[in-house]
C-alpha positions as CSV (number, residue, x, y, z in Angstrom):
1,S,0.0,0.0,0.0
2,V,1.4,3.4,-0.9
3,S,0.8,6.3,1.4
4,T,0.6,9.9,0.3
5,P,0.6,13.0,2.6
6,V,-2.7,14.8,3.1
7,S,-2.6,18.5,2.6
8,S,-2.6,20.7,5.7
9,P,-5.7,22.4,6.8
10,P,-5.9,26.2,6.1
11,G,-4.2,28.3,8.7
12,S,-2.1,25.4,10.1
13,N,1.6,24.8,10.0
14,P,2.3,23.4,6.5
15,N,5.3,21.4,7.9
16,S,3.2,19.4,10.4
17,V,1.7,16.1,9.5
18,H,-2.0,15.8,10.0
19,G,-2.6,12.4,8.4
20,F,-1.8,10.1,5.7
21,S,-4.0,8.6,3.1
22,N,-3.2,5.3,1.5
23,T,-4.8,3.2,-1.2
24,T,-7.6,2.2,1.1
25,N,-8.3,5.9,2.1
26,M,-7.6,5.3,5.8
27,M,-6.9,8.4,7.7
28,T,-4.5,8.4,10.6
29,S,-6.2,10.4,13.3
30,P,-4.9,11.1,16.8
31,T,-7.1,8.3,18.2
32,T,-5.9,5.8,15.6
33,T,-2.3,6.9,16.3
34,A,-2.8,6.4,20.0
35,N,-4.2,2.9,19.4
36,I,-1.3,2.0,17.1
37,R,1.2,3.3,19.7
38,A,-0.5,1.3,22.4
39,A,-0.4,-1.8,20.2
40,L,3.3,-1.3,19.4
41,K,4.1,-0.9,23.1
42,H,2.2,-4.1,23.9
43,I,4.0,-5.9,21.1
44,Y,7.4,-4.8,22.4
45,E,6.8,-5.3,26.1
46,H,4.7,-8.5,26.1
47,I,5.6,-10.3,22.8
48,W,9.1,-9.2,21.6
49,V,10.7,-9.1,25.1
50,T,9.0,-12.3,26.2
51,F,9.7,-14.5,23.2
52,V,12.8,-13.0,21.7
53,V,14.9,-10.9,24.1
54,R,14.5,-13.4,27.0
55,S,15.4,-16.3,24.7
56,P,18.9,-17.8,25.4
57,L,19.4,-17.9,21.6
58,Y,18.8,-14.2,21.1
59,Q,21.8,-12.2,19.8
60,P,21.1,-8.4,19.7
61,H,23.0,-7.8,16.4
62,N,21.6,-10.7,14.5
63,P,18.3,-10.0,12.8
64,D,17.5,-13.7,12.2
65,I,14.7,-14.4,14.6
66,R,13.7,-18.0,14.9
67,S,10.9,-18.1,17.4
68,T,7.6,-19.7,16.4
69,N,6.1,-18.6,19.7
70,F,6.9,-15.0,18.8
71,E,5.5,-15.3,15.3
72,S,2.3,-17.0,16.5
73,S,1.8,-14.7,19.4
74,L,2.3,-11.6,17.2
75,D,0.0,-13.0,14.5
76,N,-2.8,-13.8,17.0
77,Y,-2.4,-10.3,18.6
78,L,-2.5,-8.5,15.3
79,K,-5.5,-10.5,14.0
80,G,-7.4,-9.4,17.1
81,M,-6.9,-5.7,16.4
82,P,-10.0,-3.9,14.9
83,W,-7.8,-2.1,12.4
84,F,-6.1,-5.3,11.1
85,R,-8.6,-6.4,8.6
């Protein structure tokens, strides 16, 4: 999906980002952004740290992640999000 910036409202700072529109015409509102931030925080704290960082096989500078528990837990979490459809 390709995102394109949405123009700034009249009288606003033209350098600030107010939203993005993609091929599905989804707008990123402050509420949506907060929900996505909360989801990312949950993914990091409860899925990434639990299944990857705490693994004895984890190497910080190696991007090769081989954890089926991480993948399935992330997949299940994302499928439960209302915006993931």
